[in-house]
BATOR-291393 format. One record per residue (C-alpha): x, y, z; residue in one letter. Coordinates in pm, whole numbers, padded with zeros to 5 digits, always signed. Example, Ala and Ser with C-alpha at 12.3 -4.5 7.8 and 13.67 -1.06 7.14 Angstrom:
REM residues 2
+01230-00450+00780a;+01367-00106+00714s;
//
This chain:
REM residues 378
+10989+09930+11797m;+10950+09666+11517a;+10951+09799+11176k;+10623+09764+10977r;+10621+09568+10646d;+10682+09843+10368y;+10387+09755+10176y;+10170+09798+10487e;+10298+10130+10538v;+10187+10246+10192l;+09860+10060+10204g;+09937+09857+09893v;+09953+09501+09793e;+10281+09302+09733k;+10236+09290+09391g;+10146+09661+09353a;+10272+09857+09044s;+10486+10129+09072l;+10214+10385+08999e;+10004+10247+09307d;+10314+10255+09504i;+10375+10637+09414k;+09989+10687+09483k;+10009+10511+09810g;+10336+10752+09909y;+10214+11063+09738r;+09923+11051+09991k;+10107+11002+10304l;+10382+11260+10191a;+10083+11521+10209i;+09947+11407+10501k;+10258+11382+10748y;+10516+11638+10560h;+10683+11828+10850p;+10576+12153+10679d;+10229+12072+10732r;+10280+11937+11091n;+10549+12176+11266p;+10672+12014+11594g;+10438+11707+11545d;+10704+11418+11610k;+10454+11162+11537e;+10364+11294+11219a;+10754+11337+11130e;+10817+10979+11211e;+10534+10845+10998k;+10673+11072+10722f;+11025+10922+10741k;+10849+10571+10750e;+10673+10637+10437a;+10960+10775+10286t;+11196+10489+10349e;+10932+10245+10228a;+10879+10428+09912y;+11274+10443+09846e;+11304+10089+09856v;+10973+09984+09673l;+11039+10230+09393s;+11391+10110+09355d;+11408+09819+09078d;+11718+09690+09246q;+11604+09705+09615k;+11262+09621+09561r;+11348+09239+09446p;+11574+09192+09716i;+11326+09295+09993y;+11041+09077+09858d;+11312+08797+09879q;+11478+08863+10195y;+11290+09146+10374g;+11481+09398+10569f;+11782+09197+10631a;+11875+09165+10258g;+11886+09561+10255l;+12162+09563+10529d;+12447+09758+10387g;+12249+09938+10098m;+12166+10252+10234g;+11801+10192+10301a;+11614+10069+10593g;+11824+10280+10845g;+11598+10603+10835g;+11903+10800+10764g;+12001+11003+10429a;+11943+10723+10210g;+11556+10705+10311g;+11536+11062+10217y;+11732+11164+09890s;+11587+10906+09640h;+11227+11006+09741a;+11282+11398+09713f;+11466+11351+09365t;+11124+11189+09253d;+10890+11454+09371f;+10835+11593+09049a;+10749+11263+08905d;+10514+11192+09201l;+10332+11518+09166f;+10283+11512+08792g;+10574+11744+08698g;+10504+11988+08952s;+10721+12055+09260g;+10623+11955+09611f;+10581+12297+09723g;+10329+12378+09427d;+10129+12076+09553i;+10096+12248+09893f;+10030+12568+09775e;+09723+12436+09581n;+09605+12223+09899l;+09646+12482+10158f;+09542+12802+10023g;+09799+13075+09937g;+10113+12876+09990g;+10307+12687+10206s;+10567+12872+10384r;+10834+12599+10389g;+10873+12589+10025f;+11030+12932+09925g;+10721+13170+09990r;+10804+13434+10229r;+10588+13439+10514s;+10536+13824+10515s;+10376+13810+10175e;+09977+13852+10149p;+09815+13534+10237n;+09424+13457+10170q;+09247+13378+10509g;+09111+13040+10589a;+08782+12927+10450s;+08513+12817+10662l;+08243+12558+10630r;+07865+12601+10722y;+07637+12309+10722d;+07283+12400+10659l;+06977+12201+10704e;+06652+12315+10468i;+06319+12180+10434d;+06225+11958+10168f;+06003+12224+10020k;+06238+12494+10028d;+06484+12276+09855a;+06219+12220+09571v;+06123+12577+09517y;+06374+12817+09682g;+06403+13024+09987t;+06624+13277+10178k;+06743+13231+10518t;+06985+13414+10732d;+07311+13253+10835l;+07477+13351+11159k;+07835+13258+11201f;+08171+13377+11382t;+08499+13431+11154h;+08820+13612+11212e;+08828+14000+11092v;+09080+14238+11125a;+09138+14382+11468c;+08918+14726+11529s;+09181+14839+11766s;+09478+14796+11545c;+09332+14774+11177g;+09497+14433+11149g;+09862+14565+11216s;+09894+14377+11537g;+10062+14677+11676c;+09958+14899+11952a;+09980+15293+11895a;+10359+15368+11844g;+10449+15016+11805g;+10620+14878+11448s;+10658+14563+11286r;+11026+14451+11204k;+11184+14169+11044t;+11246+13876+11238c;+11605+13849+11306p;+11608+13457+11344t;+11435+13367+11014c;+11497+13708+10808n;+11143+13751+10748g;+11068+13390+10592m;+10886+13253+10902g;+11065+12943+10850q;+11382+12815+10981v;+11537+12497+10853g;+11655+12192+11026r;+11881+11949+10862s;+11780+11605+10784a;+12008+11375+10579g;+12046+11530+10227f;+11777+11777+10272f;+11639+12053+10483t;+11313+12031+10668v;+11128+12381+10716q;+10982+12432+11056q;+10783+12735+11169t;+11025+13007+11311c;+10989+12993+11708p;+11084+13388+11759t;+10796+13499+11535c;+10553+13212+11526g;+10590+13202+11131g;+10479+13583+11050t;+10834+13675+10945g;+10793+13998+11161k;+10828+14062+11530t;+10624+14347+11705i;+10794+14583+11954d;+10479+14677+12104n;+10177+14439+12030p;+09831+14532+12035c;+09653+14445+12355k;+09321+14371+12202s;+09446+14105+11982c;+09788+14048+12138r;+09963+14098+11813g;+09775+13867+11607t;+09596+14144+11389g;+09254+13965+11408v;+08964+13901+11647e;+08637+13698+11672q;+08313+13873+11520k;+07976+13740+11481s;+07813+13803+11130s;+07482+13729+10968t;+07456+13723+10610v;+07144+13637+10386t;+07165+13320+10145l;+06947+13277+09865t;+06878+12905+09808i;+06794+12823+09419p;+06496+12613+09333a;+06578+12252+09295g;+06882+12240+09477i;+07039+11891+09542d;+07141+11728+09856e;+07527+11797+09960g;+07525+12104+09706r;+07775+12375+09835r;+07716+12746+09779i;+08036+12996+09807t;+07971+13312+09974i;+08309+13502+09887p;+08523+13679+10142h;+08315+13589+10448q;+08558+13327+10577g;+08852+13407+10803n;+09062+13755+10769a;+09369+13733+10531g;+09740+13794+10653r;+09957+14056+10576n;+09692+14244+10401g;+09571+13927+10208g;+09186+13881+10082p;+08965+13684+10336a;+08862+13338+10284g;+08523+13228+10192d;+08218+13097+10365l;+08134+12747+10207i;+07774+12660+10282v;+07702+12266+10243v;+07317+12232+10208v;+07142+11917+10355h;+06764+11857+10263i;+06544+11677+10513k;+06310+11424+10433d;+05958+11496+10350h;+05676+11278+10519k;+05507+11213+10174y;+05723+11307+09896f;+06052+11188+09766e;+06256+11325+09456r;+06467+11249+09177d;+06614+11503+08995g;+06321+11737+08880y;+06084+11468+08938d;+05865+11411+09257l;+05733+11060+09380y;+05466+11002+09635c;+05218+10716+09692a;+04848+10719+09747a;+04621+10479+09897p;+04290+10371+09705v;+04033+10087+09744s;+03964+09786+09552i;+03659+09922+09418t;+03824+10230+09292q;+04105+10047+09088v;+03876+09780+08976t;+03577+10013+08868l;+03774+10305+08777g;+03745+10645+08994a;+03909+11009+09028t;+04093+11087+09365i;+04204+11407+09469t;+04563+11442+09635i;+04741+11755+09771n;+05054+11829+09579s;+05388+11944+09723l;+05280+12335+09686d;+04927+12234+09881d;+04741+12252+09551k;+04446+11990+09478k;+04539+11796+09174i;+04273+11537+09050d;+04416+11193+08929v;+04198+10976+08714k;+04227+10592+08761i;+04154+10396+08470p;+03918+10090+08544a;+04124+09786+08590g;+04421+09945+08743t;+04667+09689+08908p;+04819+09749+09274n;+05133+09919+09266g;+05049+10130+08938k;+05250+10450+08887i;+05060+10723+08733l;+05242+11031+08577r;+05139+11383+08628i;+05330+11596+08356k;+05453+11918+08476g;+05363+11881+08836a;+05708+11821+08973g;+06013+12074+09047i;+06107+12372+08862p;+06385+12385+08634a;+06644+12625+08451a;+06486+12720+08123g;+06110+12695+08208g;+06090+12318+08218r;+05944+12135+08527t;+05946+11775+08602g;+05682+11531+08642d;+05482+11381+08940l;+05486+11022+08975y;+05214+10862+09196i;+05248+10515+09303k;+04879+10371+09381l;+04849+10128+09650m;+04558+09930+09728v;+04437+09930+10095q;+04264+09607+10207i;+03977+09698+10485p;+04063+09531+10819s;+03676+09572+10933k;+03370+09538+10735l;+02986+09637+10808t;+02724+09370+10758s;+02658+09512+10419a;+02966+09557+10301q;+03062+09187+10395k;+02728+09034+10236k;+02828+09211+09896l;+03170+09077+09890l;+03040+08741+09979e;+02804+08764+09673a;+03111+08880+09476y;+03290+08583+09581a;+03025+08340+09482a;+03020+08490+09151e;+03405+08477+09113e;+03378+08062+09236r;+03129+07985+08928a;+03389+08134+08654s;+03660+07880+08562s;+03976+07811+08760e;+04223+08082+08710p;+04541+08009+08569e;+04888+08021+08729l;+05099+08335+08679i;+05471+08350+08598s;+05671+08556+08857l;+05888+08692+08631s;+05597+08864+08484s;+05499+09050+08787l;+05845+09224+08798s;+05794+09402+08452r;
//
């Protein structure tokens, strides 16, 4: 298969800075590293491809040669062959790539409880995976707050073996293949790629008599229900963490969390901006011309009297202070009402006569002056 251009591999332009090249490689290294994708040959090849590209483009001597002559110019320089040269340089720069920390530290932060391939023993307590729950609530509940029951399924310690994975009389022993590390090394050039131990499946332990209920995994699926309190004024996409309601930990580690992502349904009439509410109210020509008081229903179904001054233009926004969304500290947002003049499509005979009389009075006055378009947008 023909090689891809190194700049294309890293997703950067030809004139990219060294920092951009590092960022491009860092993203691919995290995504395709063999320790994150055990047994995935495609991911391994992509990792090699990205490493080879980084090794060349980050080298002050090799990059100018590649820019001018392409792959042919690199022959004999130990680059472009996918062998040891494509890895050794890249891995000596990992501390620089990841802000002074080792690659293993990055994986520990990303994947919760550590990456077993970078020196942490698999038999150590590891926190369980966190779960995501997408919750859709009504607009009104988001404004004023509510409580709701969440039903979900997660992994818990097996009720038969208490999470040990062993049947009665069974025991867990250190895996003889990996010596309890959960990983075995495979040589790749000047460094060793860690892969999941095929004997113990990465646990670092073997079981002579596995629990029949969980087949030695130590966990089982359970349906649970928790009550969640939604605070007033919550925003779209807000995350609420419920501790220790995720999947069970391994080797005595704590359970992960249940992370609830809140989604808010649109309201038929109201919109919001922070703690302020917005709506539109239909009014007649006579109401905005002569002035009037109209009554609208607020979001909480209370009646609000709104005074319209005489001569109010179409599209005018009126502010009702303190009629918006409750906020922390006792403050409340405002309600903004946009007045939309409704033009009647049908008129009674009496209405038509009155409007014709008004039109005659208008014609008797002087010709109107033109209006600047820019003034309409103010």
